[in-house]
N, C-alpha and C positions, 0 to 999 in steps of 0.2 A: 460458623460461617462457611460458605462453600468456596471452592477454589476454581481456578480457570478451567480445569478439566470438566467441571459441571457445565460450563458454557458450551464446550465442544460436544459434550454428551447430549445435552438438551436439544441442540441444533444440529445434530449429526446428519440430518437429511441434507444439509448444505455443505457437507464435507467435499473437498475438492483438492486440487493441486495448484502449484504455481503456474504450471502450463495452462490449465484451463482458465484460471483467473487472469492470465496475461493475454488472452486471445483478443485480437482486434478484428471484429467481424466485418468492418468496412474494407479492410485490406486483406482479409483472410490469412492472417499470419499470427503466430505466437511469438511474443517478445521473449519469453522464457520457455524452455522445453523440459524443465525439471518436473518429474512425477514422483519423486521420492519423499517429499515433505507433505504432510497433511495440513491443510488450511481450511478455513471456512470461507465460502464465497459470500462475502458481506453484501455485494451488490444484489445478489439474488434474495438474500434475507430481507433487504429493504424493499425490493420489488414485491415480494410476497406479503410483507407486512402492510404495504400500501396498495394492494391489488385493487384495481378499479378506480384508484384516485389518480387524476391526471398529474397534479403537481406533488411530487414526493421529494423528500430531502435528498440532497446529493450524498453519495457514499463512496468509500474507497473500495478497491477490488477484493482484497483478501485480509484475513486475520490469521496470523501465525503466532503460536505461543512457544516460548522457550523459558523454562523455569518460571520466574516471577515477572517476565516481560511479555507483553503482547505487542506484536508488530502490526501496524496498520499500513498495508501496502497498496499503493496506487501505481499501476503500470500505465505508461503512456508511450504508444508506438509512434513517437514524434521526437524530433530534435528539441532540445530545451528552448531554442529561440522561437520555435513554433508554439510550444506549450506556454511560454512566457506571455504570449499575446492574450492568453486566456487564463491568466493567473488568478483571477477572481473565482473561476470555477474550481481550481485546485484548492484555494483557501476555503471555499464552501464545502468541498469534500471533507476537509479536516474538521471544520467547525460543526457542520450538520451531521457528519458521520460519527464524530465523537459523542455528540449529544445522543444520537440513536444507540450507539454502543453502550453508553451509560445506562440507558433504559433496559437493554438486554441484560446487562450485568445485574441490575436491580431485580429483574424478574427471577434471576438465578440465585438471588440472595448473596451476591459476591460483593465484598467490600472493595471498591475500586482503589482506595487508599493503600491497600496491601500490595498493589502491583504497579509496575512501570509500563508506560505506553510510549511507543516510538513510532512516529509517522515517517514512512519512507516513500518518496516519489522516485520511481525507477523509469528512466526514459531510454530511448533508442541510442545506440552507440554512434559515434562519429565515424564516417567512412574512412577518413584519412586524418592524421593528426592535425594538419593545418585547417581542416574544416572547423574545428573548435575555435581557432584563432580568428578565422575569417568572420565568424559570427560573434566574436568578442566574449566567448564563454569559457575558453580554456584558461584564461587568466584569473578567473574567480568563480566561485560556486554560485550557480543559479539557485535562488531560494524561493522564488515565486511569491515573495512578500509574506512568507509563512511565519517569519520571526514574531510578528505582532500577535500571533496566536500560540506562541510557545508555552503560555501558561496552561494550555489544554493537555499537553503531553510532556513527557520527560526527555524527549529528544526528537529532532527532526533531521532526516538525512535525505538529500536529493542528489542522485548520481545516475550515470549511465548504467545500463544493465551489465556491461563489462566491469566497471568499477565496483558495482554492487556485488557481483559474483566474486570478485577478488577480495573484497572486504569479508565476505562470508567465509571464503576459504582460509583467510588469515585469522579466523575466529574472532574478528571484531564484532560480528554478529555470528553467533555460534552454530552455523549450519553451512553445508556446502551445497550449492546449487549447480545444476547443469543448465546453463542458459546460452542461447545462441548469441554469437557475436555478429549481429546484423551490420 
């Protein structure tokens, strides 16, 4: 059986960085400026797979592998209260994106049961600490209704880019990112 490296090798033309995959073309801004980690631009993989088809599956932005874990990362250059209004879209990104990923893994002859999959939604930082409290989000974690799809992955993490970067630097997710503190 093949390992995750085969996925990254076969689809090397989609190699990217967290910076590129976090780009918000509507606001012309990068949510993360890190260029040190190699990722696959999963959005582009899906766009190319369904080229010419108007309705294509929703997908997350990036795939990052570390040992036997594949991180499925969705960047949102919005505050959680804004994203939460469109939580169905975030859920579809997990459900439809994971289904598509499973097909890519099968093409590479990769046994998905040999690996862990973690879905991460990374959103814009609060400008001031009280902004989170005003929006009612600092008291609890915003999960976008993803718990009901937790059977698709081995973990779900939703946090601001600042918290996400801090978690990475503390080796809770074993990489260090250089991301902007918007």
